[in-house]
C-alpha positions as CSV (number, residue, x, y, z in Angstrom):
1,M,-38.6,42.4,-79.2
2,S,-37.8,45.9,-80.5
3,D,-34.4,47.5,-79.7
4,Q,-36.1,50.9,-79.5
5,F,-37.7,50.2,-76.1
6,E,-36.3,49.3,-72.7
7,W,-38.3,48.1,-69.7
8,E,-36.9,50.2,-66.8
9,E,-39.2,49.1,-64.0
10,V,-41.9,46.3,-63.7
11,E,-44.1,45.9,-60.7
12,T,-46.5,43.0,-60.5
13,I,-49.7,44.3,-58.9
14,Y,-51.9,41.2,-59.0
15,R,-51.5,37.5,-59.7
16,E,-54.7,35.7,-60.9
17,A,-54.5,32.2,-59.4
18,R,-57.5,29.8,-59.4
19,E,-58.2,26.5,-57.7
20,T,-59.1,23.9,-60.4
21,K,-59.4,20.1,-60.4
22,H,-55.7,20.1,-61.5
23,G,-54.7,22.2,-58.4
24,E,-53.9,25.9,-58.2
25,E,-53.2,27.4,-61.6
26,L,-51.6,30.8,-62.2
27,R,-53.6,32.4,-65.0
28,W,-52.1,35.8,-65.6
29,L,-50.3,38.8,-64.1
30,V,-51.3,42.4,-63.9
31,N,-48.1,44.6,-64.1
32,R,-47.3,48.3,-63.9
33,E,-44.5,48.7,-66.4
34,K,-42.3,51.7,-67.0
35,I,-40.9,51.7,-70.5
36,L,-38.1,53.9,-72.0
37,N,-38.3,54.9,-75.7
38,K,-34.5,55.1,-76.5
39,T,-35.1,57.1,-79.6
40,T,-37.0,59.9,-78.0
41,G,-35.6,59.6,-74.4
42,K,-39.2,59.6,-73.0
43,T,-40.8,57.1,-70.7
44,T,-44.3,55.8,-70.6
45,I,-46.2,53.8,-67.9
46,R,-48.6,51.1,-68.9
47,G,-50.8,48.7,-67.0
48,T,-50.3,45.4,-68.8
49,I,-51.8,41.9,-68.5
50,R,-49.2,39.3,-68.9
51,H,-50.8,36.1,-70.2
52,P,-49.7,32.6,-71.3
53,G,-52.3,32.6,-74.2
54,I,-55.5,30.7,-74.9
55,C,-56.8,28.2,-77.3
56,V,-60.2,28.4,-79.0
57,I,-61.6,25.3,-80.8
58,A,-64.2,25.1,-83.6
59,P,-65.5,21.5,-83.2
60,F,-67.0,20.2,-86.5
61,V,-69.5,17.4,-85.9
62,D,-69.7,17.2,-89.7
63,D,-68.7,19.5,-92.6
64,D,-71.6,21.9,-92.0
65,H,-72.1,21.9,-88.3
66,I,-70.1,23.4,-85.4
67,V,-70.6,22.9,-81.7
68,L,-71.2,26.0,-79.5
69,M,-71.7,26.3,-75.7
70,R,-74.0,28.6,-73.9
71,Q,-71.8,29.8,-71.0
72,Y,-72.3,32.2,-68.1
73,R,-69.5,34.8,-67.9
74,Y,-69.0,36.5,-64.6
75,A,-67.4,39.7,-65.9
76,A,-70.1,40.3,-68.5
77,D,-72.8,39.0,-66.2
78,S,-74.3,37.4,-69.2
79,E,-74.8,34.0,-71.0
80,L,-72.9,33.9,-74.2
81,W,-72.7,31.5,-77.1
82,E,-69.1,30.5,-77.4
83,L,-66.7,28.1,-78.9
84,P,-64.9,26.0,-76.3
85,A,-61.7,27.6,-75.2
86,G,-59.2,27.7,-72.3
87,T,-56.0,29.2,-71.0
88,L,-52.7,27.5,-71.6
89,N,-51.0,26.2,-68.4
90,G,-48.3,28.7,-67.6
91,R,-45.6,29.8,-65.2
92,E,-44.2,33.1,-64.1
93,E,-40.7,34.0,-65.3
94,N,-39.1,37.5,-65.0
95,Q,-42.6,39.0,-64.3
96,R,-44.0,37.6,-67.5
97,M,-46.1,34.5,-68.2
98,I,-44.6,31.6,-70.1
99,A,-46.7,28.8,-71.6
100,A,-45.9,25.5,-70.0
101,E,-47.7,23.4,-72.6
102,T,-48.3,23.5,-76.3
103,P,-51.4,25.1,-77.8
104,E,-52.3,21.6,-79.2
105,E,-52.2,20.1,-75.7
106,C,-54.3,22.9,-74.3
107,A,-56.9,22.7,-77.2
108,A,-57.3,18.9,-76.8
109,R,-57.8,19.2,-73.0
110,E,-60.2,22.1,-73.1
111,L,-62.3,20.6,-75.8
112,S,-62.7,17.4,-73.8
113,E,-63.3,19.1,-70.4
114,E,-65.8,21.7,-71.6
115,T,-67.8,19.7,-74.2
116,G,-67.0,16.0,-73.6
117,Y,-65.7,15.7,-77.2
118,E,-62.4,14.3,-78.2
119,A,-61.0,15.0,-81.6
120,E,-59.1,12.7,-84.0
121,V,-57.7,15.8,-85.8
122,L,-56.8,19.3,-84.5
123,E,-55.8,21.8,-87.2
124,K,-54.4,25.1,-86.2
125,V,-55.8,27.8,-88.5
126,C,-54.5,31.1,-87.0
127,E,-53.3,33.0,-84.1
128,C,-53.9,36.6,-83.1
129,Y,-53.6,39.0,-80.2
130,A,-56.7,39.4,-78.0
131,M,-56.2,43.0,-77.0
132,P,-52.6,44.2,-77.7
133,G,-53.2,47.7,-76.3
134,S,-53.2,46.2,-72.8
135,S,-52.2,42.5,-73.0
136,D,-49.8,40.1,-74.7
137,E,-52.4,37.3,-74.7
138,I,-52.4,35.3,-77.9
139,I,-55.4,33.4,-79.2
140,H,-54.6,30.1,-80.9
141,V,-57.5,29.0,-83.1
142,F,-58.1,25.4,-84.0
143,F,-60.6,23.3,-86.1
144,A,-61.4,20.0,-84.5
145,R,-62.7,17.0,-86.6
146,G,-63.4,13.3,-86.1
147,L,-65.3,14.0,-82.8
148,K,-66.1,11.3,-80.3
149,R,-68.4,12.1,-77.4
150,H,-67.5,11.3,-73.8
151,E,-68.3,13.1,-70.5
152,Q,-67.7,16.7,-69.6
153,S,-65.2,17.5,-66.8
154,L,-66.0,21.1,-65.7
155,D,-64.3,23.1,-63.0
156,E,-66.6,24.1,-60.2
157,D,-66.9,27.7,-61.3
158,E,-67.5,26.9,-65.0
159,I,-71.2,27.3,-65.8
160,I,-72.2,25.8,-69.2
161,Y,-75.9,25.5,-69.7
162,E,-76.1,24.0,-73.1
163,I,-73.9,22.4,-75.8
164,R,-75.4,22.5,-79.3
165,A,-74.4,22.0,-82.9
166,F,-75.4,24.8,-85.4
167,S,-75.2,24.8,-89.2
168,L,-72.8,27.3,-90.7
169,S,-75.8,29.1,-92.2
170,E,-77.4,29.4,-88.8
171,L,-74.1,30.7,-87.3
172,E,-73.8,33.3,-90.1
173,E,-77.3,34.5,-89.2
174,M,-76.5,34.6,-85.5
175,T,-73.5,36.8,-86.2
176,V,-75.5,39.2,-88.4
177,R,-78.1,39.4,-85.6
178,C,-75.3,40.1,-83.0
179,E,-76.3,37.0,-81.1
180,I,-72.7,35.9,-80.9
181,R,-70.8,38.6,-79.0
182,D,-67.6,36.8,-77.9
183,A,-64.6,38.0,-79.9
184,K,-62.6,34.8,-79.9
185,T,-65.7,32.8,-81.1
186,L,-66.2,35.3,-83.9
187,V,-62.6,34.9,-85.0
188,G,-63.0,31.1,-85.1
189,L,-66.3,31.3,-87.0
190,F,-65.0,33.7,-89.5
191,Y,-62.2,31.3,-90.4
192,A,-64.8,28.5,-90.7
193,F,-66.9,30.7,-93.0
194,R,-63.9,31.5,-95.1
195,R,-62.9,27.8,-95.4
196,R,-66.4,27.0,-96.7
197,L,-66.2,29.7,-99.3
198,L,-62.8,28.5,-100.5
199,S,-64.0,24.9,-100.8
200,A,-67.2,25.8,-102.6
């Protein structure tokens, strides 16, 4: 954390809690934060989403095919092709969200619950901020290999219409045609495309 800035006042406006099969889960906080720039003496006020982070998983059924899900998203009011993903279990501490599990634990759970696949190997390939202008949410990106199929275990409000494996060439064409519009999915796929180029 930078020594240049000091949080003078933080007010939590909203707590996003959801009932899941695991019980009530606190997902994120929306804060109004007053921040002092000690160099200039000026303050700024920001609305900030405090988040424990998410995992996104690129499940390889073989070296050339990755599983996507066609999922309905309420905020976008649209069905999107996405990689499986989910929020880390978290807890509130000093008006921030702290992850209460590792990204690897989250990735394994979400892959199994959303697709029914379990992976022998989970490889973390990158992490990045989702939207650092308004949130501290970090995306942890994994490749999953050695998949074994079991049963899905969705939450009641998760709507996944289809699970399907696409070749990397098909996925590249889908990105060119803007048929994949989910940012975290694009990040995961771009790393998969890069890995293929490096191994060619």
